C-alpha positions in Angstrom: -109.5 175.8 -185.6 -109.0 179.5 -184.7 -107.5 180.2 -181.3 -109.0 183.0 -179.2 -105.8 183.6 -177.3 -102.1 183.7 -178.1 -100.0 180.6 -177.9 -96.7 179.6 -179.3 -96.3 177.7 -182.5 -93.6 175.2 -183.1 -91.4 177.9 -184.5 -91.9 180.1 -181.5 -94.3 182.6 -183.2 -97.6 183.5 -181.6 -100.9 182.3 -182.8 -103.7 184.8 -182.1 -107.2 185.6 -183.1 -107.6 184.9 -186.8 -104.5 182.8 -187.0 -104.3 179.9 -189.3 -105.4 176.5 -187.9 -102.3 174.8 -189.2 -100.0 176.6 -186.9 -102.2 175.8 -183.9 -102.6 172.2 -184.7 -98.8 171.9 -185.4 -98.1 173.5 -182.1 -100.0 170.7 -180.3 -97.9 168.1 -182.1 -94.5 169.9 -181.7 -94.4 172.0 -178.5 -97.6 172.0 -176.5 -97.5 170.5 -172.9 -98.1 166.8 -173.3 -101.3 166.7 -171.2 -102.7 169.6 -173.2 -101.7 167.9 -176.5 -103.3 164.6 -175.4 -106.6 166.4 -174.5 -106.6 168.1 -177.9 -105.9 164.9 -179.8 -107.7 162.3 -177.8 -110.9 163.8 -176.3 -112.4 164.6 -179.7 -111.5 161.2 -181.0 -113.2 159.5 -178.0 -116.2 161.8 -178.3 -116.7 161.0 -182.0 -116.4 157.3 -181.3 -119.0 157.4 -178.5 -121.4 159.4 -180.7 -121.0 156.8 -183.4 -121.8 154.0 -180.8 -124.9 156.0 -179.8 -125.9 156.3 -183.4 -125.7 152.5 -183.9 -128.2 152.1 -181.1 -130.5 154.8 -182.6 -130.2 153.3 -186.1 -131.2 149.8 -184.7 -134.2 151.6 -183.1 -135.3 153.1 -186.5 -135.1 149.7 -188.2 -136.7 147.9 -185.2 -139.6 150.3 -185.3 -140.7 148.6 -188.6 -141.3 145.4 -186.5 -139.6 143.1 -189.0 -136.9 140.8 -187.5 -135.5 140.1 -191.0 -134.6 143.8 -191.4 -132.5 143.8 -188.2 -131.0 140.5 -189.2 -130.0 142.0 -192.6 -128.1 144.8 -190.9 -126.4 142.3 -188.6 -125.3 140.2 -191.6 -124.0 143.3 -193.4 -121.8 144.4 -190.4 -118.8 142.2 -191.3 -118.8 143.7 -194.8 -118.9 147.2 -193.4 -115.9 146.3 -191.2 -114.0 145.1 -194.2 -114.7 148.3 -196.1 -113.4 150.3 -193.2 -110.3 148.1 -193.1 -109.6 149.0 -196.7 -109.8 152.7 -195.8 -107.5 151.9 -192.9 -104.8 150.4 -195.0 -104.3 153.7 -196.8 -105.5 156.0 -194.1 -103.6 154.7 -191.0 -100.5 153.9 -193.0 -100.6 157.2 -194.9 -101.5 159.2 -191.8 -98.6 157.8 -189.7 -96.2 158.5 -192.5 -97.5 162.1 -192.9 -97.0 162.8 -189.2 -93.5 161.5 -189.3 -92.7 163.6 -192.4 -94.2 166.7 -190.7 -91.8 166.1 -187.7 -88.8 165.5 -189.9 -89.6 168.6 -191.9 -88.7 170.7 -188.8 -85.0 170.0 -189.5 -85.3 168.9 -193.2 -87.8 171.1 -195.1 -87.5 168.9 -198.2 -89.4 166.1 -196.3 -92.5 168.2 -196.4 -92.6 167.9 -200.2 -93.1 164.2 -199.9 -96.4 164.6 -198.1 -98.3 165.5 -201.3 -97.3 162.2 -202.8 -98.3 160.3 -199.7 -101.7 162.0 -199.3 -102.6 161.6 -203.0 -101.6 157.9 -203.1 -103.6 157.2 -199.9 -106.8 158.9 -201.0 -106.8 157.7 -204.6 -105.6 154.2 -203.6 -108.5 153.9 -201.2 -110.9 155.2 -203.9 -109.7 152.8 -206.6 -109.5 149.8 -204.3 -113.0 150.6 -203.0 -114.4 150.9 -206.5 -112.9 147.5 -207.6 -114.2 145.7 -204.5 -117.6 147.3 -204.7 -117.9 146.3 -208.4 -116.8 142.7 -207.6 -119.3 142.6 -204.7 -122.2 143.7 -206.9 -121.4 141.2 -209.6 -121.2 138.4 -207.0 -124.0 139.7 -204.8 -125.9 136.4 -204.4 -123.0 134.3 -203.3 -121.7 137.2 -201.1 -125.1 137.3 -199.2 -124.9 133.6 -198.7 -121.4 133.8 -197.3 -122.5 136.5 -194.9 -124.9 133.9 -193.4 -128.3 135.2 -194.5 -131.0 132.5 -194.5 -133.8 132.3 -197.1 -136.1 134.7 -195.2 -133.4 137.3 -194.8 -131.9 137.1 -198.3 -134.1 139.8 -199.9 -133.5 142.4 -197.2 -129.8 141.5 -196.9 -129.3 141.8 -200.6 -130.9 145.2 -200.7 -128.8 146.5 -197.8 -125.6 145.0 -199.1 -126.2 146.2 -202.7 -126.6 149.9 -201.6 -123.6 149.6 -199.3 -121.4 148.2 -202.1 -122.3 151.1 -204.3 -120.9 153.4 -201.7 -117.7 151.4 -200.9 -115.4 153.9 -202.6 -117.0 156.8 -200.6 -116.8 154.8 -197.3 -113.2 153.9 -197.8 -112.2 157.4 -198.8 -114.1 158.9 -195.8 -112.1 156.7 -193.3 -108.9 157.4 -195.1 -109.4 161.2 -195.1 -110.2 161.0 -191.4 -106.8 159.6 -190.7 -105.0 162.2 -192.9 -106.7 165.1 -191.1 -105.8 163.6 -187.8 -102.2 163.3 -189.0 -102.0 167.1 -189.1 -103.1 167.3 -185.5 -106.6 168.5 -186.4 -108.5 166.2 -184.1 -111.2 168.8 -183.4 -112.0 169.0 -187.1 -112.3 165.2 -187.3 -114.7 165.3 -184.4 -116.8 168.0 -186.1 -116.9 166.0 -189.3 -117.9 162.7 -187.7 -120.5 164.2 -185.4 -122.0 166.2 -188.3 -122.1 163.0 -190.3 -123.9 161.2 -187.5 -126.6 163.9 -187.3 -127.0 163.8 -191.1 -127.3 160.0 -190.9 -130.1 160.3 -188.4 -131.9 162.9 -190.5 -131.6 160.7 -193.6 -132.8 157.7 -191.5 -136.0 159.5 -190.6 -136.5 160.5 -194.3 -135.7 157.2 -195.9 -137.0 154.7 -193.3 -139.9 156.4 -191.6 -141.2 158.7 -194.3 -140.3 157.0 -197.6 -140.4 153.4 -196.1 -137.3 152.2 -198.0 -136.3 149.9 -195.1 -132.8 148.7 -194.9 -131.9 150.0 -198.3 -132.8 153.4 -196.9 -130.5 152.8 -193.9 -127.6 151.9 -196.2 -128.3 154.9 -198.4 -128.4 157.2 -195.4 -125.0 155.9 -194.3 -123.6 156.3 -197.8 -124.8 159.9 -198.2 -123.7 161.0 -194.7 -120.2 159.6 -195.5 -120.2 161.5 -198.8 -120.8 164.6 -196.7 -117.8 163.7 -194.6 -115.6 163.4 -197.7 -116.7 166.8 -198.9 -116.1 168.4 -195.5 -112.6 166.9 -195.1 -111.6 167.7 -198.7 -112.7 171.4 -198.3 -110.9 171.7 -195.0 -107.6 170.2 -196.3 -107.7 172.4 -199.4 -108.3 175.5 -197.2 -106.0 174.8 -194.3 -103.3 172.2 -195.1 -100.0 173.6 -196.2 -98.6 170.3 -197.4 -101.4 167.8 -198.1 -102.7 167.5 -201.7 -105.4 165.3 -203.0 -104.7 166.1 -206.7 -104.2 163.0 -208.9 -101.0 164.5 -210.4 -99.2 163.9 -207.1 -100.2 160.2 -207.1 -97.0 158.1 -206.9 -96.1 154.4 -206.7 -92.6 155.2 -205.5 -91.3 152.6 -203.0 -90.6 155.4 -200.5 -94.4 156.0 -200.4 -95.9 152.6 -201.0 -93.7 150.6 -198.7 -94.2 152.5 -195.5 -97.9 153.1 -196.1 -98.6 149.4 -196.8 -96.1 148.4 -194.1 -98.3 150.0 -191.4 -101.7 149.7 -193.3 -101.5 146.0 -193.9 -101.4 145.4 -190.1 -104.6 147.5 -189.8 -106.3 145.3 -192.5 -105.2 142.1 -190.8 -106.5 143.3 -187.5 -109.9 144.2 -188.9 -110.1 141.0 -190.8 -109.3 139.0 -187.7 -111.9 140.9 -185.7 -114.5 140.0 -188.3 -113.5 136.4 -188.2 -113.5 136.5 -184.4 -117.1 137.9 -184.3 -118.3 135.3 -186.8 -116.7 132.4 -184.9 -118.0 133.6 -181.5 -121.6 133.9 -182.9 -121.5 130.5 -184.5 -120.2 128.8 -181.4 -122.6 130.6 -179.1 -125.6 129.6 -181.2 -125.2 126.0 -179.8 -125.9 127.4 -176.3 -129.2 129.0 -177.2 -130.6 132.5 -177.8 -129.8 133.6 -174.2 -126.1 133.3 -174.9 -126.3 135.3 -178.1 -128.5 138.0 -176.5 -126.2 138.2 -173.5 -123.2 138.7 -175.8 -124.9 141.5 -177.7 -125.9 143.4 -174.6 -122.5 142.9 -172.9 -120.7 144.3 -176.0 -122.8 147.4 -176.0 -122.2 148.1 -172.3 -118.5 147.6 -172.7 -118.3 149.9 -175.7 -118.2 153.2 -173.9 -115.1 152.5 -171.8 -113.5 150.7 -174.7 -114.0 153.8 -176.9 -112.5 156.0 -174.3 -109.4 153.9 -174.3 -109.3 153.8 -178.1 -109.6 157.5 -178.1 -106.3 157.7 -176.3 -104.5 154.9 -178.2 -105.6 156.2 -181.6 -105.5 159.9 -180.7 -101.9 159.8 -179.5 -100.6 158.2 -182.8 -100.0 161.5 -184.7 -98.1 162.9 -181.7 -95.9 159.8 -181.4 -95.2 159.8 -185.2 -94.4 163.5 -185.2 -92.1 163.3 -182.3 -90.3 160.3 -183.8 -89.9 162.0 -187.2 -88.6 165.1 -185.5 -86.1 163.0 -183.4 -87.5 164.4 -180.1 -86.9 161.5 -177.7 -87.9 163.3 -174.6 -91.3 164.3 -176.1 -91.9 160.8 -177.4 -91.2 159.2 -174.1 -93.3 161.7 -172.2 -96.2 161.2 -174.6 -96.0 157.4 -174.0 -95.7 157.8 -170.3 -98.7 160.1 -169.9 -100.8 158.0 -172.4 -100.0 154.9 -170.5 -101.1 156.5 -167.2 -104.3 157.8 -168.9 -105.1 154.4 -170.3 -104.5 152.8 -166.9 -106.7 155.3 -165.2 -109.5 155.0 -167.7 -109.6 151.2 -167.6 -109.2 151.0 -163.8 -112.0 153.4 -163.1 -114.3 152.1 -165.8 -113.7 148.5 -165.0 -114.3 148.9 -161.3 -117.4 151.0 -161.8 -119.0 148.8 -164.3 -118.1 145.6 -162.3 -119.5 146.9 -159.0 -122.8 147.9 -160.7 -122.8 145.1 -163.2 -126.2 143.7 -162.1 -127.9 147.0 -162.2 -126.3 148.1 -165.5 -127.2 144.8 -167.2 -130.7 144.6 -165.9 -131.4 148.0 -167.5 -131.1 146.2 -170.9 -132.7 142.8 -170.1 -134.9 141.3 -167.4 -134.6 137.6 -168.3 -132.7 136.0 -165.4 -131.0 133.5 -167.7 -129.7 136.2 -170.0 -128.7 138.3 -167.0 -126.6 135.5 -165.4 -124.7 134.8 -168.6 -124.3 138.4 -169.5 -122.7 139.4 -166.2 -120.0 136.7 -166.8 -119.4 137.9 -170.3 -119.2 141.5 -169.2 -116.6 140.6 -166.5 -114.5 138.8 -169.1 -114.7 141.8 -171.4 -113.7 144.2 -168.7 -110.6 142.1 -167.8 -109.7 142.0 -171.5 -110.1 145.7 -171.8 -107.4 146.3 -169.2 -104.7 144.6 -171.2 -106.2 145.6 -174.6 -105.7 149.3 -173.9 -101.9 148.9 -173.4 -101.7 146.6 -176.4 -103.3 149.3 -178.5 -100.8 151.8 -177.2 -97.8 149.5 -178.0 -99.3 149.0 -181.5 -99.6 152.8 -182.0 -95.9 153.2 -181.1 -94.9 150.6 -183.7 -97.0 152.3 -186.3 -95.7 155.8 -185.4 -92.1 154.6 -185.7 -92.7 152.8 -189.0 -92.0 149.4 -187.4 -94.2 147.6 -189.9 -93.1 144.0 -189.0 -93.9 144.5 -185.3 -97.2 146.2 -186.1 -98.2 143.3 -188.4 -97.3 140.7 -185.8 -99.4 142.6 -183.2 -102.3 142.6 -185.6 -102.0 139.0 -186.5 -101.3 137.6 -183.1 -104.8 138.0 -181.7 -106.5 136.2 -184.7 -103.9 133.5 -184.9 -104.1 132.8 -181.1 -107.8 133.2 -180.8 -108.9 130.4 -183.1 -107.2 127.5 -181.3 -107.9 129.0 -177.8 -111.7 129.4 -178.5 -112.0 126.0 -180.0 -110.1 124.3 -177.1 -112.0 126.4 -174.6 -115.3 125.4 -176.1 -114.2 121.7 -176.1 -112.9 121.7 -172.6 -115.0 124.3 -170.7 -118.1 124.8 -172.9 -119.7 128.3 -172.8 -117.3 129.5 -170.2 -114.4 128.6 -172.4 -115.9 130.6 -175.3 -116.5 133.6 -173.0 -113.0 133.8 -171.6 -111.2 132.8 -174.8 -110.9 136.4 -176.0 -109.6 137.5 -172.6 -106.9 134.9 -172.6 -105.8 135.7 -176.2 -105.8 139.4 -175.4 -103.5 138.8 -172.4 -101.1 136.7 -174.5 -101.0 139.4 -177.3 -100.2 142.0 -174.6 -97.2 139.9 -173.4 -96.0 139.5 -177.0 -96.3 143.3 -177.5 -94.2 144.0 -174.3 -91.5 141.5 -175.5 -91.3 143.1 -179.0 -91.3 146.6 -177.4 -88.3 145.7 -175.3 -86.6 144.1 -178.2 -87.3 147.2 -180.4 -86.2 149.9 -178.0 -82.7 150.0 -179.3 -83.9 150.3 -182.9 -86.4 153.0 -182.1 -83.8 154.9 -180.1 -81.5 154.8 -183.1 -84.2 156.2 -185.3 -84.8 159.0 -182.8 -81.0 159.7 -182.6 -80.8 160.0 -186.4 -83.6 162.5 -186.4 -82.1 164.4 -183.5 -78.7 164.5 -185.2 -80.2 165.9 -188.5 -82.0 168.6 -186.4 -78.8 169.6 -184.7 -76.9 169.8 -188.0 -79.6 171.9 -189.5 -79.4 174.3 -186.5 -75.7 174.7 -186.9 -75.7 175.5 -190.6 -76.3 179.3 -190.2 -73.4 179.5 -187.7 -71.1 177.6 -190.1 -72.1 180.0 -192.9 
């Protein structure tokens, strides 16, 4: 990103026309006013996620235009697998990105820390690629059993097999694309991430038109379009990092299995994997339990999820976008900036969920009726939407607490947060279904989200002293570094 006006960098220099993007992005992490930093980091993230949600609807429309229900079913069956692939990229990307941001902050008072970033970035990218290649190969060898596990019935097996097979071939690309997205964000380059993701979405739509409507390749064409568009994302991020990143390197020679790299990356990344895995299980359990209550319940859940996506993505844009700022401030030992970022982020999340929840709740009948006209679906859907909006209120703050733990490298706390929802949800939804029927299923996720939030608050209060000590150590190193010239 090239600034069109002068603004200070973290070192106090000016960044003017033609200045390097690194200095500008670093300034947002290090010294920019908190509100301005959050706008820079969070708005592009939310915009990219919303564009992705819109694409999901458009993609379903392309496949739906073929008027074959088995094709839409194939994409639905393949969704959990896609979530798992993204989780693999998240293990290396989220864990590596949080560590890179901390090292960038620490490098302000200890320049030697910057040298470790090459090892972290190379390990993250190549780790994602190798793991993705292994999983993709195993999936292709066991394609038949895998399709059965995903739930495809006899009529949907051919289409599901075609869709999943193409997706498996692109697993390394998909995992690396998600990993690189986190690494670029770790440098504070949120706008570049937005550009890459939106460009990928546009390319995906163009490929959909070509492969589905022109060449009539069906769901295999949809999977190929997704794979090629993500390959474009990989190329874009690699080129950007090589041209603009001072410390990140993707060269295999920097690949390292040193505990100082592997432990913090996996410490945060495993929590991301567990959270994604539990979300997949949650989705499968909800669908299987809701089937017993008829097609109206399933249809209502599908519509309610789509309506709630927009405000949820706005909240996620804040909780995910602020992570590099929190990690950078923690690594730097800047307690005031960390606390200010948390405070403003919490106020932003609160404002977004309050306005969104109230607006959607007040106009819930009108909003839902725009998607369906069946009175039975409408009645169930409004209840489901209400439950999701209540869950969104606490889930936003839960996400912010999790981002703090990830930023501070508190891997145990981050893993507990990731595991809690899945561990709690299973007994709650089963008991809810047994005691309250469909209403118990609908509100089970809301109840489990509320308990996870309370667990997060308790762990945050218990971790404050430990986090403060980490900040104090970074602050002390920075002060000692500042005194060295005077001592000399």
